[in-house]
C-alpha positions as a Markdown table, in Angstrom:
| # | Residue | x | y | z |
|---|---|---|---|---|
| 1 | Met | -26.1 | 249.8 | 102.6 |
| 2 | Gly | -24.0 | 251.9 | 100.4 |
| 3 | Ile | -23.2 | 251.3 | 96.7 |
| 4 | Val | -19.9 | 249.6 | 97.4 |
| 5 | Ala | -21.6 | 247.1 | 99.8 |
| 6 | Trp | -24.2 | 246.4 | 97.0 |
| 7 | Leu | -21.4 | 245.8 | 94.5 |
| 8 | Val | -19.6 | 243.4 | 96.9 |
| 9 | Leu | -22.9 | 241.7 | 97.6 |
| 10 | Gly | -23.6 | 241.4 | 93.9 |
| 11 | Leu | -20.2 | 239.9 | 93.3 |
| 12 | Leu | -20.8 | 237.3 | 96.0 |
| 13 | Ala | -24.4 | 236.7 | 94.9 |
| 14 | Gly | -23.2 | 236.1 | 91.3 |
| 15 | Ala | -20.6 | 233.6 | 92.5 |
| 16 | Ile | -23.2 | 231.8 | 94.6 |
| 17 | Ala | -25.6 | 231.8 | 91.7 |
| 18 | Lys | -22.9 | 230.3 | 89.5 |
| 19 | Leu | -22.3 | 227.6 | 92.0 |
| 20 | Ile | -26.0 | 226.8 | 92.1 |
| 21 | Leu | -26.3 | 226.9 | 88.3 |
| 22 | Pro | -23.0 | 225.7 | 86.9 |
| 23 | Gly | -22.2 | 225.6 | 83.2 |
| 24 | Arg | -20.8 | 227.8 | 80.5 |
| 25 | Asp | -22.0 | 231.3 | 80.2 |
| 26 | Pro | -21.8 | 233.3 | 77.0 |
| 27 | Gly | -20.1 | 236.3 | 78.7 |
| 28 | Gly | -17.6 | 234.3 | 80.8 |
| 29 | Cys | -16.5 | 235.6 | 84.1 |
| 30 | Val | -17.1 | 239.3 | 83.4 |
| 31 | Gly | -20.7 | 238.6 | 82.2 |
| 32 | Thr | -21.4 | 236.5 | 85.3 |
| 33 | Thr | -20.0 | 239.2 | 87.5 |
| 34 | Val | -22.2 | 241.9 | 85.9 |
| 35 | Thr | -25.2 | 239.6 | 86.0 |
| 36 | Gly | -24.6 | 239.0 | 89.8 |
| 37 | Ile | -24.3 | 242.7 | 90.5 |
| 38 | Ala | -27.5 | 243.5 | 88.5 |
| 39 | Gly | -29.3 | 240.6 | 90.1 |
| 40 | Ala | -28.4 | 241.9 | 93.6 |
| 41 | Phe | -29.9 | 245.2 | 92.7 |
| 42 | Leu | -32.9 | 243.6 | 91.1 |
| 43 | Gly | -33.5 | 241.2 | 94.0 |
| 44 | Gly | -33.3 | 244.1 | 96.5 |
| 45 | Trp | -35.7 | 246.2 | 94.5 |
| 46 | Leu | -38.2 | 243.4 | 94.0 |
| 47 | Ser | -38.0 | 242.5 | 97.7 |
| 48 | Ala | -38.6 | 246.1 | 98.8 |
| 49 | Thr | -41.3 | 246.8 | 96.2 |
| 50 | Phe | -43.4 | 243.7 | 96.1 |
| 51 | Leu | -42.7 | 241.8 | 99.3 |
| 52 | Asp | -42.8 | 244.9 | 101.5 |
| 53 | Arg | -39.4 | 243.9 | 102.9 |
| 54 | Pro | -37.2 | 247.0 | 102.9 |
| 55 | Val | -33.5 | 246.6 | 102.3 |
| 56 | Arg | -31.8 | 246.5 | 105.7 |
| 57 | Gln | -28.8 | 248.5 | 106.6 |
| 58 | Asp | -27.0 | 245.3 | 107.8 |
| 59 | Phe | -24.7 | 243.7 | 105.3 |
| 60 | Phe | -25.3 | 240.3 | 106.9 |
| 61 | Asp | -29.1 | 240.3 | 106.7 |
| 62 | Ala | -30.3 | 236.8 | 105.4 |
| 63 | Ala | -33.3 | 238.3 | 103.5 |
| 64 | Thr | -31.1 | 240.7 | 101.7 |
| 65 | Trp | -28.7 | 237.9 | 100.7 |
| 66 | Gly | -31.5 | 235.6 | 99.7 |
| 67 | Ser | -33.1 | 238.2 | 97.5 |
| 68 | Ala | -29.7 | 239.1 | 95.9 |
| 69 | Val | -29.0 | 235.4 | 95.1 |
| 70 | Val | -32.5 | 234.8 | 93.7 |
| 71 | Gly | -32.2 | 238.0 | 91.6 |
| 72 | Ala | -28.8 | 236.8 | 90.3 |
| 73 | Leu | -30.2 | 233.4 | 89.5 |
| 74 | Val | -33.1 | 234.9 | 87.6 |
| 75 | Leu | -30.9 | 237.1 | 85.6 |
| 76 | Leu | -28.4 | 234.3 | 85.0 |
| 77 | Ile | -31.1 | 232.1 | 83.6 |
| 78 | Ala | -32.5 | 234.9 | 81.4 |
| 79 | Tyr | -29.0 | 235.7 | 80.2 |
| 80 | Arg | -28.4 | 232.1 | 79.2 |
| 81 | Leu | -31.8 | 231.9 | 77.5 |
| 82 | Leu | -31.3 | 235.1 | 75.5 |
| 83 | Phe | -27.6 | 234.9 | 74.7 |
| 84 | Gly | -26.6 | 231.3 | 75.2 |
| 85 | His | -25.2 | 229.2 | 72.5 |
| 86 | Ser | -26.9 | 226.0 | 71.5 |
| 87 | Arg | -25.3 | 222.8 | 72.7 |
| 88 | Arg | -23.5 | 220.8 | 70.0 |
């Protein structure tokens, strides 16, 4: 997959992660989008490095989508823990 496909995958993975983990994010829509894109790259790298599951060339590969969404969830949780505001 090319860089544009990873960006699109990251946008969609960020949206899916936001649906799974709703709530207010410190960065708003832009922060969630960037987190989703970074999570897709992180998930793909972790999958290829530690799970010996190389990133496929297909855009519709379930393992690639799963790793991108999990990566986005992990980064979204970390982002909220580091930069989130306390609830009042």
